[in-house]
C-alpha positions in Angstrom: -32.8 -26.6 6.5 -35.8 -25.7 3.7 -38.5 -28.2 3.1 -38.7 -28.8 -0.7 -42.8 -28.0 -1.2 -43.6 -29.5 -4.7 -47.3 -29.1 -5.5 -48.6 -30.6 -9.0 -51.9 -28.8 -9.4 -54.5 -28.7 -11.8 -56.1 -25.7 -11.6 -59.5 -25.6 -12.7 -62.0 -24.2 -10.7 -62.9 -20.7 -10.0 -61.2 -18.7 -7.7 -57.8 -21.1 -6.8 -55.1 -18.4 -5.8 -51.6 -18.3 -5.4 -49.8 -18.8 -2.2 -49.5 -16.0 -0.4 -46.0 -17.7 1.1 -43.2 -19.3 0.0 -41.6 -19.6 -4.0 -44.0 -20.8 -6.4 -43.7 -21.3 -10.1 -46.8 -21.3 -12.5 -46.9 -22.2 -16.1 -49.6 -20.7 -17.6 -50.9 -22.4 -21.0 -53.9 -23.9 -22.7 -55.4 -26.7 -23.9 -55.1 -25.9 -27.5 -51.4 -25.6 -26.5 -51.0 -28.5 -24.8 -48.1 -30.2 -27.0 -45.8 -27.2 -25.7 -46.2 -27.5 -22.1 -43.3 -27.1 -20.1 -42.3 -30.5 -19.0 -39.6 -30.3 -16.7 -41.6 -27.7 -14.2 -42.4 -30.2 -11.4 -38.7 -31.3 -11.6 -37.6 -27.3 -10.3 -36.2 -27.4 -6.3 -37.4 -25.8 -3.6 -40.6 -24.3 -5.0 -43.9 -25.3 -5.0 -45.0 -25.7 -9.0 -48.4 -25.4 -10.4 -49.9 -25.4 -13.8 -52.9 -23.2 -15.0 -55.2 -23.9 -17.7 -56.2 -20.6 -18.5 -59.1 -21.7 -21.1 -60.8 -23.8 -17.8 -59.3 -20.8 -15.5 -59.4 -17.3 -17.7 -59.9 -15.1 -14.5 -56.7 -16.9 -13.4 -55.6 -15.4 -16.5 -57.1 -11.9 -16.2 -55.6 -11.4 -12.7 -51.6 -12.4 -13.8 -52.0 -10.7 -17.6 -51.1 -14.2 -19.4 -51.4 -12.9 -22.7 -49.2 -15.4 -24.9 -48.9 -19.1 -23.4 -47.2 -21.0 -22.0 -45.7 -18.6 -19.7 -44.0 -19.4 -16.2 -44.6 -17.1 -13.6 -42.1 -17.4 -10.2 -44.1 -15.3 -7.4 -42.0 -15.1 -4.1 -45.1 -14.5 -1.0 -47.9 -14.2 -3.4 -45.9 -11.2 -5.6 -44.3 -11.3 -9.4 -40.6 -11.7 -9.3 -39.8 -13.0 -12.7 -41.4 -13.8 -15.7 -40.8 -16.2 -18.9 -43.0 -15.8 -21.8 -43.5 -18.4 -25.2 -41.7 -17.5 -28.5 -43.9 -16.1 -31.4 -44.5 -20.0 -32.2 -45.8 -20.1 -28.5 -43.1 -22.5 -27.2 -40.6 -21.7 -24.4 -37.3 -20.8 -25.3 -36.5 -20.4 -21.5 -34.6 -23.5 -19.9 -35.7 -25.4 -16.3 -31.8 -23.8 -15.3 -33.0 -20.1 -16.4 -36.1 -20.4 -13.9 -34.5 -22.4 -11.2 -31.9 -19.9 -11.4 -34.5 -17.2 -10.7 -36.1 -19.4 -7.5 -32.6 -19.5 -6.6 -31.9 -16.2 -6.7 -34.8 -15.3 -4.1 -33.6 -17.6 -1.6 -29.8 -16.7 -1.5 -31.6 -13.0 -0.8 -33.2 -13.7 2.3 -29.8 -14.2 3.8 
């Protein structure tokens, strides 16, 4: 049985890295776009979740080539697997189900 990891992190310190093991879903956003933050990210199953404020962590923005906020990136063992980006209005069109499906596909590929 897989363990459910939910780890909500407000990443503000320099040097934060994406976990090297397991599935991690990260929302990259900016303080100026806080009203368009994805409210459901913590409700995803079978993955770690995190939020990165690119204003406080510009090195993360650069490292992961974030050009649109919010952007949701699904990582598996530290490698990017899927990316969902906001529309021109800086609003996420991908749904919780879309992102959960990406997580579930990673889990199923292990079988």
